[in-house]
C-alpha positions in Angstrom: 51.5 86.7 119.6 53.2 85.8 116.3 54.6 82.4 115.5 58.3 83.3 116.2 57.6 84.6 119.6 55.3 81.9 120.3 58.0 79.2 119.5 60.6 81.2 121.6 58.2 81.2 124.5 57.6 77.4 124.1 61.4 76.9 123.8 62.3 79.0 126.9 59.4 77.2 129.0 60.8 73.8 128.0 64.3 74.9 128.9 63.1 76.2 132.2 61.2 73.0 132.9 64.0 71.0 132.3 66.3 73.0 134.5 63.8 72.8 137.3 63.3 69.2 136.9 67.1 68.7 136.7 67.8 71.0 139.7 64.9 70.1 142.0 66.8 67.0 143.5 69.6 68.1 145.7 73.0 66.2 145.9 74.8 65.6 149.2 77.0 68.7 148.8 74.0 70.9 148.4 73.2 69.9 152.0 76.9 71.1 153.1 78.2 67.5 153.5 81.6 66.8 152.1 82.8 63.3 151.6 86.4 62.4 152.0 89.4 65.0 152.0 90.0 65.6 148.2 88.4 68.2 146.3 86.0 67.3 143.7 86.1 68.9 140.1 83.9 71.8 139.0 81.0 69.6 138.3 81.9 66.9 140.8 80.9 64.5 138.0 82.4 62.0 135.8 82.4 64.7 132.9 84.9 66.7 134.9 87.4 64.5 133.0 87.9 66.4 129.7 86.0 64.9 126.8 83.7 62.6 128.7 80.2 62.8 127.6 77.2 61.2 129.2 73.7 60.3 127.8 70.5 58.8 128.9 67.4 57.2 127.6 64.6 56.9 130.1 61.6 54.4 129.4 58.7 55.0 131.8 55.6 53.6 130.5 52.3 52.3 131.7 52.3 50.9 135.0 55.2 48.2 134.6 57.9 49.9 132.4 60.6 51.5 134.4 64.0 51.2 132.8 66.3 52.8 130.5 70.1 53.2 129.0 72.8 55.3 129.9 75.7 55.8 127.6 79.4 57.0 128.6 81.5 58.3 125.8 85.1 58.7 127.1 85.8 61.1 124.2 84.4 62.2 120.8 87.1 60.2 118.8 86.4 57.1 116.8 87.2 54.8 119.7 87.5 51.7 117.7 90.5 53.3 115.6 91.9 55.2 118.5 91.6 52.6 121.5 91.7 53.7 125.1 93.6 51.8 128.0 91.0 50.1 130.0 90.5 47.4 132.5 87.6 45.5 134.1 87.6 44.5 137.8 84.9 41.7 139.1 84.0 42.5 142.7 81.4 39.8 142.5 80.5 38.1 139.2 76.9 37.4 139.4 76.3 39.5 136.3 76.1 39.6 132.6 78.6 42.2 131.7 79.6 41.9 128.0 83.0 42.4 126.4 85.1 41.4 129.6 87.4 38.8 128.1 88.9 41.2 125.3 89.4 44.1 127.6 91.2 41.8 130.0 93.4 40.3 127.2 94.1 43.4 125.4 93.8 46.0 128.0 92.0 48.4 125.5 88.4 49.9 125.2 87.0 50.2 121.4 83.4 51.3 122.1 81.5 53.7 124.2 80.3 52.0 127.6 76.5 51.3 127.7 74.6 50.5 131.0 71.2 49.1 130.9 68.9 46.3 132.4 69.9 42.7 132.7 68.0 41.2 129.7 68.7 44.1 127.3 72.2 43.5 127.2 72.3 41.7 123.8 70.1 44.5 122.5 72.7 47.3 123.8 75.5 45.2 122.1 73.9 45.0 118.9 73.3 48.9 119.1 76.8 49.5 119.8 78.1 47.3 117.0 75.9 49.1 114.7 77.3 52.3 116.0 80.8 51.4 115.5 80.4 49.8 111.9 78.5 53.0 111.0 81.4 55.3 112.0 83.4 56.7 108.9 86.7 54.9 108.7 85.4 51.7 109.9 84.3 50.1 106.8 86.5 47.4 106.8 85.7 46.4 110.6 84.6 42.8 111.0 84.9 42.4 114.9 83.5 44.7 117.7 84.1 44.1 121.3 80.8 46.0 122.6 81.1 46.7 126.4 77.8 46.5 128.0 77.0 46.6 131.8 73.8 45.9 133.6 71.8 45.7 136.7 68.4 43.8 137.3 65.5 46.5 137.6 62.9 43.6 137.7 61.4 44.6 140.8 59.9 47.7 139.3 60.3 47.0 135.7 58.6 44.4 133.4 62.2 43.1 132.5 60.9 40.1 130.7 59.1 42.3 128.3 62.5 43.5 126.9 61.3 46.9 126.2 64.7 48.5 125.5 65.2 48.6 121.6 68.5 49.4 119.8 67.2 52.8 119.1 67.0 53.7 122.6 70.6 52.9 123.0 71.6 54.7 119.9 69.5 57.8 121.3 71.4 57.6 124.6 74.7 57.6 122.6 73.8 60.5 120.4 72.4 62.6 123.3 75.4 62.3 125.3 76.8 65.5 126.5 79.6 67.0 128.6 78.8 69.1 131.3 76.2 68.3 134.2 75.0 64.9 134.5 71.5 64.1 135.2 71.0 61.7 138.1 68.8 59.8 140.0 65.6 57.9 138.1 67.1 58.3 134.9 68.6 56.1 132.0 69.9 52.8 133.4 69.0 53.9 137.0 65.2 54.3 136.1 64.0 51.2 137.9 66.9 50.5 140.3 67.0 49.9 144.0 69.6 50.5 146.8 69.6 49.5 150.4 65.7 48.8 149.9 65.4 52.4 148.9 64.9 53.9 145.3 68.5 53.9 143.7 69.5 55.2 140.3 72.4 56.9 138.4 75.0 59.0 140.5 78.4 60.6 139.7 81.2 62.4 141.5 84.7 63.3 140.8 88.0 64.1 142.6 91.1 66.0 141.6 94.4 65.0 143.1 96.7 67.8 144.4 99.1 69.3 141.8 102.2 67.9 143.4 100.6 64.5 142.6 100.0 65.3 139.1 96.8 67.2 139.3 94.8 64.4 137.7 91.0 64.0 137.8 89.2 60.9 138.6 85.5 60.7 137.6 83.1 57.9 138.7 79.5 57.0 137.4 77.4 54.4 139.2 74.3 52.5 138.5 73.0 51.8 142.2 71.1 48.5 142.4 72.5 46.5 145.3 72.0 45.8 149.0 73.7 45.7 152.5 73.4 47.6 155.6 73.5 51.1 154.6 75.8 53.8 156.2 76.3 57.5 155.3 79.8 59.1 155.7 80.6 56.7 158.5 77.2 57.0 160.4 75.4 53.5 160.7 72.2 54.9 159.4 70.4 51.6 158.8 71.3 50.3 162.2 70.3 53.7 163.9 67.0 53.8 162.1 66.5 49.9 162.9 65.5 49.4 159.2 68.5 47.2 158.1 66.1 43.9 158.1 64.3 45.9 155.4 67.5 45.5 153.2 67.2 41.7 153.6 63.3 41.4 152.6 64.2 41.3 148.9 67.6 40.0 150.1 70.8 41.8 149.7 71.3 40.8 146.2 71.5 43.2 143.3 74.2 44.8 141.3 76.4 48.0 141.1 78.0 49.0 137.8 80.9 51.4 138.4 82.5 53.4 135.6 85.8 55.1 136.5 87.4 57.4 133.9 90.8 59.6 134.4 93.0 61.5 132.7 96.0 60.2 134.4 98.4 58.1 132.0 97.8 54.7 133.0 98.0 51.3 131.5 95.6 48.5 131.9 97.6 46.9 134.7 97.2 50.1 137.0 93.8 50.8 135.6 92.7 47.5 137.2 94.5 48.4 140.3 92.5 51.7 140.2 89.1 49.8 139.7 89.6 47.6 142.5 89.5 50.6 144.9 86.1 51.4 143.6 85.1 48.4 145.6 86.2 50.0 148.8 84.1 53.0 148.0 81.2 50.7 147.7 81.9 48.9 150.9 82.0 52.4 152.6 78.4 52.9 152.0 77.6 49.4 153.5 77.5 47.4 150.2 78.8 43.8 151.0 79.1 42.4 147.3 76.7 39.6 148.2 76.4 36.2 146.5 73.9 37.3 144.0 75.3 40.7 143.4 77.0 41.7 140.2 79.4 44.3 141.1 81.8 45.3 138.2 84.1 48.3 137.8 85.2 49.5 134.2 88.2 51.8 134.5 89.4 53.8 131.4 92.3 56.3 130.9 91.7 58.9 128.2 95.3 60.6 128.5 96.4 61.5 125.1 100.0 60.2 125.7 98.5 56.8 126.7 96.4 56.2 123.8 96.9 53.3 121.5 96.3 54.0 117.8 95.3 50.7 116.1 95.7 52.5 112.6 99.4 53.1 113.2 101.8 51.0 111.1 104.4 51.5 113.9 105.2 48.1 115.7 106.4 49.7 118.8 104.2 52.2 120.6 105.8 54.9 122.9 103.8 55.8 125.8 104.3 57.9 129.2 102.9 56.1 132.1 102.6 57.1 135.8 104.7 55.0 137.9 103.5 52.6 140.4 104.6 54.8 143.4 102.3 57.7 142.1 99.1 55.6 142.2 98.2 56.2 145.8 96.4 59.6 145.5 94.4 58.3 142.5 93.3 55.3 144.8 92.0 57.6 147.3 90.3 59.6 144.6 88.6 56.5 143.0 87.3 55.4 146.6 86.1 58.9 147.6 84.3 59.4 144.3 82.6 56.1 144.2 81.3 56.6 147.7 79.8 60.1 146.9 78.5 58.8 143.5 76.5 56.1 145.1 75.0 58.7 147.8 74.2 61.1 145.0 72.4 58.2 143.3 70.2 57.8 146.3 69.8 61.5 147.1 68.7 62.5 143.8 66.3 59.5 143.2 62.5 59.8 143.9 60.0 57.4 145.0 58.6 55.0 142.5 55.8 52.6 141.8 56.0 50.0 139.2 55.6 46.4 138.2 52.6 44.5 140.1 52.2 47.6 142.4 55.8 47.2 143.8 57.0 50.7 145.3 60.2 51.9 146.4 60.4 54.9 148.8 63.2 57.8 148.3 65.8 57.7 151.0 64.9 59.5 154.3 67.1 62.6 153.6 65.8 64.6 156.5 66.5 61.8 159.0 69.8 61.4 157.5 70.7 65.1 157.6 69.6 65.2 161.2 72.0 62.3 162.2 74.6 64.1 160.5 74.0 67.4 162.4 73.9 65.2 165.7 77.1 63.6 164.8 78.8 67.0 164.2 77.5 68.3 167.5 79.2 65.3 169.3 75.8 64.2 170.7 74.7 60.7 171.0 73.4 59.9 167.5 71.0 57.1 169.0 69.3 60.0 170.9 
């Protein structure tokens, strides 16, 4: 075999291996289970919102490093120069989210959004600053509001080792792509736990009917929280009598939720939309406990809503959705958040890590059986 054919074969096998690894973990809709009443986008992912890209850096090394970075790029523009309407809602503030105050004050986002582990937030912020300063056209920039979210993966990961570097963050940003989003034990979800099981990265989307604007709402979550798990209204933890397991490590943890829409919303209505993500979390059994850092970052990528800081005009003209049109988007956000959390659990795999700690994959077969029994109107407990 000549070198060119050999190289082609290697590339083909690499692509197939990636595809197999990517496709082997089924999402909940692959089991015929539909959450809510609204339709998802074509990919049922945050990338159904046009222009949105997601990238991961996954760091699995030795017996104790289980962490990573997930970068969400709302679009391919120079976000600093073409700021996007944004809002951040704090469900429970036991967390280290960076960049909150300026987003709250000005209602805009000026960097990609990065998710990582708790003690790597400063490193991720440095990387976002470097990324922004290096952008063409930003030569005179002297202030950058980096937005970085986190959850604590210290159960499986040697979090005190602070193994995430700026390069890991920049790699996640540079590798960000549109299309399907890898879920489960990847990126910022590599070492997370949810309801006592292995958590991870999950995503979903909803499209509101055309008569309400036909807008898309996409959600991506980093699930790392506790509570009493329920699935699509079925009290799974109670039925399986394992909800005390959620309290062994206690119910504390965190959930980062990123909501992006193409609906033309200002910061005020984006904050209203962000609040609804917490209702989606509640549907899964999350309780936003005392030690939980539950944050929602909401962004609008609508072109008619973009604020161009480079413009000399004192008055910006924007077309905004009125308050009375928000309810369909609220429902879309709730449903997409709920399903994104479920996807983070269904696509995650069992993992061992620091000090021999282990997290098992959620018992999918038992859950599917409960769903079937429920559909057949049988006694779930039987």
